N, C-alpha and C positions, 0 to 999 in steps of 0.2 A: 035374723039378718039371710037374706037371698042372696043368689047369683046375681040374679040383675041389682040389688045394690051395692052388691061386689063392684060391678063391674062400672055403678055411674062414679063408685067412688075414684075409681084410676084417673078421673078429669082434674080431681086437686092437686092441689102439694105436695098434700100430707095425707098417709092414711090417717082413717077414725080412731079415735083414740080408744077406742074400746078394741081394737085390734088386738089380741094375741100376738109376741113376735113372730110364730110364724107364717101367721095371717098377714102378717110387714113386711115379711121376709118377702112371699112369696109377690105381694101388692109392687114391691120394689123392683121385683123379677119381673114382673106384666108391665112394668115402668120400664124396664130396660136397665135399670141397674144394678148389672149381676156383682159386682163386685159390695155394695150394700146388703145385697138383699143375703149373696155370701156371707158378710162378718154376723150380722145378724145372729144368723144358724150354727158359724165355726165352733163359738167352746159348749156349745149348749148340750147339755146331759142328753139320754133319753132317745128311745126307738123313734118317736115322733119326728122331735129335731134331726134325726137322723139320716130320716127319711127322707126329707127337706133339705136335706146338705148334699144324698145321695141323688137327689134330680140337678138338683145345680152341678154339680160334676159332670152328671150323663151330658148335661146343656153344652155345657162345658167343652164335652169331645173327651175329656179326662174318663176315661172310659175304668180304670184299673182303680181309680180314686173312685169312681163313684162304683165301683163292686164292692169295696171296704164298704161303703158307708153301705151301702144296701143290706149288706150281711149284718151289721150294724141297726139295723133298723126292722134285720128277722123279715126282710122280704127279696124277693126275687126281681131280679132287672127287669120292667117293663121291655116286650115285645113291640107294645102300641108306641104311636109319639108321645112324643114330646107335650103337644095340647092336652093329650087325653091325660095325664099325668099329669099333669098343673091344676088342674079342671077337677080330678081326681081330690090331689091333696087338699085345693077350695073350697072344693064339696064334704071333706072332713073339718077341715079346721071350723066355718061356720058355724055347723052346725054345735058345736062346742061354746059357741056367742049364746050368751043368757039372757 
């Protein structure tokens, strides 16, 4: 999968079936459905899910909660924009699609 195909998928009403739950979360976030994006990762284990969770709370403006999730992801809260972080996350997870 490429970045352009991911962005093209945003014109559809649902994410592609082959997306992981973490890509689905990013897809819904980009479509403006923060709640759906958060609900998808809210109870997932692991550092990668924690990274997406952290990003979502940072976007929400809940920095204390975001920092908690960044720590669980073993990452520091980035100083760059939310848009740059979203792109980093998307690039990371599209590389995992086979």
